[in-house]
N, C-alpha and C positions, 0 to 999 in steps of 0.2 A: 524685453521679459517674460516669461514663459507662464501659458497657463495652463491650469492641470484641466484636464479632461472633464468634462461633465459626466457623471457620476453617470452608470444606463444599472437599471435595477434588469435580473436575466430571471426572467420564467424559465421554467423546463422547457417548457415547449420552443421558447426558441434556442434555449442551448440545444437540442434533439436539432433542428434546422442547420446547427454549422456542417461542414461540408465533410466528408469522408474523406480527406486529400493526403491521410499519413502522417497528417501531425495529428499530436495529444495534445483538446482544446479540454480546460476545466476552470469554472468557473469559485475561486476564490476568496472570498470574504468579500462578492460582489463584484469582484475582479475578473473579466476576460483574461487568461493563458493560454500561452499558446508554448508550445513543445517539439521540436523534430523530433523523427521519429527514432526510439532507441540507436545504439552503437551496438556492436559487435561482442564487444566487451557484458555489454549488458542482454543479452540474449543469450548469450551460452551460461551466464550464470541463471536467469531465468528456465532456459530447458534445461538444468539440473534439479534448482531447484521445484519448479511445481510437481511435477510427476513421481519425486517424494513425497512430498504433504500429502498432493491428489490422492494416492494411494495408501498414503498409510492413514487419513480420515476416514477412506470407506472400507477397508477392510475392518479400523474397530467403530466402521457404525457412529462417528464423528460429528456429522455435519455434511457442511457442502465450504469445498475451495473453489475460487473462483479466481479467472485469471483476466488481466489486461486487455482489452479494453470493459469493463466493467463499471458502468457510473454507481459511486456513493453517490445519495442524495439523502443532504443532513437539512436542509432547509432553505428557506426561496434564497438564491445565492452562493448556495455550497452544494456545488456537484466535484466530486474530487473523483479522480480516475487513477488509483493504487496501480503496482505492478500484479499484487496478490491480495487478494481475502479471502479471509475464514468465517463463518459463519457456526455458532454450535449448534449439533439439531434440537434444541431445545428452543431456537429463538428462527428457523428459517422461514418463518412466517415475516418477516422483514425484507426477503427476496423478493421481489415482482418483475412480472414483464421489463420495465425500465430499466432497474436494477439494485442494488442493495440499497433499501429505506428505513435507514438506522445505522447507528454505531453497530462494524464486523468485532468478530471478539480479537480479530488479530486484524495489521495490514502489513504488507510488508513491501517496502520501496527498495530499487537498486537503482542505485544513483549514477547520473548520465552527468556527463561534464556541466551542461545544459538546468541541469535537475538538482543539484547538488546541496546550493545556499535555498532554495524554497522546501525540499524536501526537511532538509534537517530545520529549516525558519516555519516558517508561515505553517506548511501543512502539518507537521508536527505540531501545533496547535493547536491548529482545525481538530486533527484528531483526539484532541485532551482534550480541550471544550464541548464535542460531538461528544464522551466518551466512549471512545476507544481504549480497554484494556490495556492493550500490546500492540506494542510496534516497533519493526525490524527495518532498519539499516544495514543495507549491503553497498559498501564499498569495494569494486575494486581495484581502487586503485591502491589499498592497503591492507586488502584484502581479510577485512573484518566486519565484522556486523555488532551494529549497535543496537541490544536488547533495551526498552524503554519500559520502564512500566507505568505507563499515565498516569494511573491515581494516586499511586505512592509521588515521583516527582518527576515533572514533565519535561526539566531542564536538563537531565542529566541519564544516563544512561545504565540501566540497573547494572548492566552486564555489558562488556564489550571483549567478544569470544572472537580467537583467530586461530582454536584448535579443534575442541569437540563441543559440540549444545547439544543439551538435552530440554524436550521442549514436551509438556505433559497439560494438553487444552483444555483436559478434565483435572481436579485434584482428584488423588487418589488414580487415576485413570491410567490408559497405558502412555508410554514413553516415547517418545521418536527420537534417535540419537542422530544428529545434523554434522557430517565430519567435515570442514570447511576447507580441506583440502580438498574434499569432490565437491564441492561446489566451483571451487576456480582454477581445477582442470582444466586445461586450455588456454588460459589467459596466456603466461609466458611463450 
């Protein structure tokens, strides 16, 4: 009969001491999760999306876009490391030297084989629980993006995009058009 290991309470100081060995370490609902480095499809999409979001946000004075590895510190025992986060300019006080200490306005995860179940499950649940309003999951396999409006319905995406997606981080503000074909360029 297998026994469940004893629960370990992870302080942020303990979390910070985990090795910088190419793996991604997260503490989700008090449990340590280790993922290998992302694969080339993941990194190809990341390489397209990050500069697109960063330049749009900077050009319009909307806030900050941060890339992984950036720790999102929700509470003791909840330290997540998404691929990208956006924090609106009026909320940048939640960004510290340690990471983002509160819910970002947007979280983006690009699926990898080893993370897909977690990104769509426990991480989506944690983002909703801690008040992240918008969550994008980008799937290299289907070449689609699931857009969750977590306060409205955390269990189902509001939109599944395979063509063009328009993002407006501030109501009535500037709009970024994201062509999905551009994000997935180079995957075939």
